[in-house]
C-alpha positions as CSV (number, residue, x, y, z in Angstrom):
1,M,-100.6,-129.9,-25.1
2,K,-99.3,-131.6,-28.3
3,T,-99.6,-135.0,-26.6
4,T,-103.2,-134.2,-25.6
5,N,-104.0,-133.2,-29.2
6,Y,-102.5,-136.4,-30.5
7,I,-104.5,-138.5,-28.1
8,L,-107.7,-136.6,-29.1
9,A,-107.0,-137.1,-32.8
10,F,-106.3,-140.8,-32.3
11,T,-109.5,-141.2,-30.3
12,F,-111.5,-139.6,-33.1
13,I,-109.9,-142.0,-35.6
14,L,-110.9,-145.0,-33.5
15,L,-114.4,-143.6,-33.1
16,G,-114.6,-143.1,-36.9
17,I,-113.7,-146.7,-37.5
18,S,-116.1,-148.0,-34.9
19,L,-118.9,-145.9,-36.3
20,N,-118.6,-147.3,-39.8
21,A,-122.0,-148.8,-40.9
22,Q,-122.3,-152.4,-39.9
23,T,-125.4,-154.6,-40.2
24,D,-126.7,-157.2,-37.8
25,T,-128.1,-159.5,-40.6
26,V,-127.1,-159.8,-44.2
27,Y,-129.4,-161.1,-47.0
28,I,-128.7,-162.7,-50.3
29,I,-131.6,-162.8,-52.8
30,P,-130.6,-164.6,-56.0
31,D,-132.1,-163.6,-59.3
32,Q,-132.1,-165.6,-62.5
33,T,-132.0,-164.8,-66.2
34,I,-132.6,-167.5,-68.8
35,V,-130.9,-166.9,-72.2
36,G,-131.3,-169.7,-74.7
37,N,-130.3,-172.8,-72.9
38,Q,-128.1,-171.0,-70.3
39,V,-129.2,-169.8,-66.8
40,R,-127.3,-166.8,-65.2
41,V,-127.9,-166.5,-61.5
42,D,-126.9,-163.1,-60.0
43,F,-126.5,-162.7,-56.2
44,P,-127.9,-159.3,-55.1
45,V,-127.5,-158.5,-51.5
46,Q,-129.4,-156.4,-48.9
47,Q,-128.0,-154.9,-45.7
48,F,-124.5,-155.7,-46.9
49,E,-122.8,-153.2,-44.6
50,G,-119.3,-153.6,-43.1
51,I,-119.1,-157.3,-44.1
52,V,-115.7,-158.9,-43.5
53,C,-116.3,-162.5,-44.4
54,L,-118.9,-164.7,-46.1
55,Q,-119.0,-168.4,-46.8
56,Y,-121.4,-171.2,-47.6
57,T,-122.0,-174.2,-49.9
58,M,-124.5,-173.8,-52.8
59,N,-126.6,-176.7,-53.9
60,Y,-128.3,-177.5,-57.2
61,D,-129.6,-180.5,-59.1
62,P,-126.8,-181.8,-61.4
63,N,-129.4,-183.8,-63.4
64,I,-131.0,-180.5,-64.4
65,L,-128.1,-178.0,-64.4
66,Q,-124.5,-178.1,-65.5
67,F,-122.2,-175.6,-63.9
68,D,-120.3,-173.5,-66.5
69,D,-118.6,-170.5,-64.9
70,I,-118.4,-167.7,-62.3
71,G,-118.4,-164.1,-63.3
72,N,-119.2,-160.5,-62.5
73,L,-117.1,-160.6,-59.4
74,N,-117.9,-157.5,-57.2
75,L,-116.0,-157.8,-53.9
76,P,-112.3,-157.0,-53.1
77,N,-110.1,-160.1,-53.2
78,L,-112.9,-162.2,-54.7
79,N,-111.6,-164.5,-57.5
80,E,-112.0,-167.9,-59.0
81,N,-110.1,-169.4,-56.0
82,S,-113.0,-168.3,-53.8
83,F,-115.2,-171.0,-55.4
84,G,-114.8,-174.8,-55.5
85,Q,-116.7,-177.9,-56.7
86,P,-116.1,-180.7,-54.1
87,A,-119.0,-182.8,-55.4
88,P,-121.7,-182.8,-58.2
89,G,-124.3,-180.3,-57.4
90,K,-122.1,-178.4,-54.9
91,I,-120.3,-175.1,-55.2
92,T,-118.4,-173.8,-52.2
93,F,-118.0,-170.1,-51.7
94,S,-115.6,-168.5,-49.3
95,W,-114.6,-164.8,-49.2
96,L,-112.5,-162.6,-46.7
97,D,-111.9,-158.9,-46.8
98,F,-108.1,-158.8,-46.1
99,S,-108.3,-155.2,-44.9
100,T,-110.7,-156.3,-42.1
101,M,-112.3,-152.8,-42.4
102,G,-115.5,-154.3,-43.9
103,V,-117.1,-154.0,-47.3
104,S,-120.5,-152.4,-48.1
105,R,-122.7,-152.8,-51.2
106,A,-125.9,-151.0,-52.1
107,D,-129.2,-153.0,-51.7
108,G,-129.9,-154.9,-54.9
109,E,-126.2,-154.9,-56.0
110,S,-125.0,-158.3,-57.1
111,I,-121.7,-159.6,-55.6
112,Y,-121.1,-162.3,-58.3
113,S,-122.9,-164.4,-60.9
114,V,-123.0,-168.2,-61.5
115,F,-123.6,-169.5,-65.1
116,F,-125.3,-172.9,-65.7
117,S,-126.2,-174.8,-68.8
118,M,-129.3,-177.0,-68.9
119,A,-128.0,-180.5,-68.5
120,G,-130.9,-182.1,-70.5
121,G,-133.1,-183.4,-67.7
122,A,-136.7,-182.1,-67.6
123,G,-137.6,-180.2,-64.5
124,V,-136.7,-177.4,-62.1
125,S,-133.6,-177.2,-59.9
126,E,-133.8,-175.5,-56.5
127,L,-130.8,-173.5,-55.4
128,F,-130.1,-173.4,-51.7
129,I,-127.2,-173.1,-49.3
130,D,-126.1,-175.3,-46.4
131,G,-122.9,-176.1,-44.4
132,S,-122.2,-179.4,-46.1
133,F,-118.7,-178.5,-47.2
134,T,-118.3,-174.9,-46.0
135,A,-120.0,-173.6,-42.9
136,V,-122.7,-171.0,-43.5
137,E,-121.2,-167.8,-42.0
138,A,-121.2,-164.0,-42.4
139,C,-119.2,-161.7,-40.1
140,I,-118.5,-158.1,-39.4
141,S,-115.3,-156.8,-37.7
142,T,-116.6,-157.7,-34.2
143,Q,-118.7,-160.8,-34.5
144,T,-120.4,-163.4,-36.8
145,I,-123.9,-162.4,-37.8
146,P,-126.9,-164.2,-39.4
147,L,-126.9,-164.9,-43.1
148,I,-130.3,-165.3,-44.7
149,F,-130.3,-166.7,-48.2
150,S,-133.6,-166.6,-50.2
151,N,-133.9,-170.0,-51.9
152,I,-135.0,-169.9,-55.5
153,S,-136.1,-172.4,-58.1
154,I,-134.3,-172.3,-61.4
155,A,-136.4,-173.2,-64.5
156,A,-134.4,-175.7,-66.5
157,F,-136.4,-177.3,-69.3
158,V,-135.4,-179.9,-71.8
159,T,-133.4,-178.4,-74.6
160,S,-131.8,-179.5,-77.8
161,N,-128.1,-179.0,-78.5
162,E,-129.0,-178.0,-82.0
163,E,-130.8,-174.8,-83.1
164,V,-134.5,-175.3,-83.7
165,E,-135.1,-173.9,-87.2
166,T,-138.6,-172.6,-87.9
167,A,-140.0,-170.0,-90.2
168,A,-142.4,-168.8,-87.4
169,E,-141.5,-165.9,-85.2
170,V,-142.8,-166.4,-81.6
171,N,-143.8,-163.3,-79.6
172,I,-145.0,-162.8,-76.1
173,F,-146.7,-159.5,-75.1
174,P,-147.2,-157.4,-73.1
175,N,-144.4,-158.3,-70.7
176,P,-144.9,-157.4,-67.9
177,A,-148.6,-157.7,-68.2
178,T,-151.4,-156.4,-66.0
179,D,-154.3,-158.7,-66.7
180,Q,-153.5,-160.7,-69.8
181,V,-150.4,-162.0,-71.7
182,T,-150.6,-163.1,-75.3
183,F,-148.5,-165.8,-77.0
184,D,-148.3,-165.3,-80.8
185,I,-146.8,-168.2,-82.7
186,G,-147.4,-166.8,-86.2
187,T,-147.5,-169.5,-88.8
188,L,-146.0,-172.2,-86.6
189,S,-148.0,-175.4,-87.2
190,G,-148.2,-179.0,-85.9
191,N,-148.9,-180.1,-82.4
192,V,-148.0,-176.9,-80.5
193,K,-148.1,-176.9,-76.7
194,L,-147.6,-174.2,-74.2
195,E,-146.5,-175.1,-70.6
196,I,-146.6,-172.5,-67.8
197,Y,-144.6,-173.0,-64.5
198,N,-144.8,-170.9,-61.4
199,S,-141.9,-169.5,-59.5
200,I,-141.2,-172.7,-57.5
201,G,-141.2,-174.8,-60.7
202,Q,-144.7,-176.3,-60.5
203,L,-146.5,-176.9,-63.8
204,I,-149.7,-175.0,-63.5
205,S,-150.9,-175.0,-67.1
206,N,-150.4,-177.2,-70.2
207,Q,-152.4,-176.0,-73.2
208,K,-152.6,-177.1,-76.8
209,M,-152.5,-174.0,-79.0
210,N,-155.0,-174.0,-81.7
211,G,-154.5,-171.0,-84.0
212,S,-151.8,-168.4,-84.2
213,R,-152.5,-166.7,-80.8
214,F,-153.3,-167.8,-77.3
215,S,-154.1,-165.4,-74.4
216,L,-153.5,-166.2,-70.8
217,N,-155.6,-164.3,-68.2
218,K,-154.5,-163.5,-64.7
219,S,-156.6,-165.5,-62.3
220,M,-156.8,-167.0,-58.9
221,Q,-154.3,-169.6,-60.1
222,M,-151.9,-166.9,-61.3
223,D,-151.3,-164.1,-58.9
224,S,-148.9,-161.3,-59.4
225,G,-145.3,-162.5,-59.9
226,T,-142.9,-164.2,-62.3
227,Y,-143.8,-167.3,-64.4
228,Y,-141.9,-169.4,-66.8
229,Y,-143.1,-170.7,-70.2
230,R,-142.1,-173.4,-72.7
231,I,-143.5,-173.6,-76.2
232,A,-142.9,-176.8,-78.1
233,A,-144.0,-178.0,-81.6
234,D,-144.3,-181.8,-82.1
235,G,-142.2,-182.3,-79.0
236,E,-139.3,-180.0,-80.1
237,P,-138.7,-176.9,-78.0
238,I,-139.3,-173.6,-79.9
239,K,-139.0,-170.9,-77.2
240,M,-138.6,-170.6,-73.5
241,G,-138.5,-167.7,-71.1
242,K,-140.4,-165.8,-68.4
243,F,-143.1,-163.2,-68.1
244,T,-144.5,-161.2,-65.2
245,F,-148.0,-160.4,-64.0
246,L,-148.1,-157.1,-62.1
């Protein structure tokens, strides 16, 4: 009888392990934040259930971005040795759950962050993955599964290494906006220009600002979504950032 009980208990343990949530596809949807002349890219996940391994090579334009650091590590056994730089514009990533039990994260939870500085080139760098140095792979305890990485474009405008001193305080409101966003440059004078980029880095508006305020209306050219702006006075950058039309 005792032997039968042990067998039953062991069977339920095995069933419990096999019934742990596991996904058939894992998604990584990078999200960027621009602070001054630095870009932080977080790596939120979706359907990250029972994941045992993950690896790929990230690609970016080194003429636009300069890799600074890795941070906000949010997986067991994930450390600086999980990342490498085999060539300019390449960052390898390789992670393994040593327990082999599988790791889960809530939808929208970031597993790590990458920090870039703007290298000085004008333009936008796309961030994408491939198998150039490390194979693109995700796996659960029983098999490899598809890994879908949502490519993003990182706004990386020309910046100065020195602080731009101006008496004018620049404000953007409301943000997020429903129909109209206003750029208030206060007493800023000279040849002031406002550039607007869409989410894939295309310049969609280049306006000379006459007066202290300029309002941008949502239109067919600007659907709901995130946009990036750059304000410059006499060619010198004053403020950069992003805004959202709902």
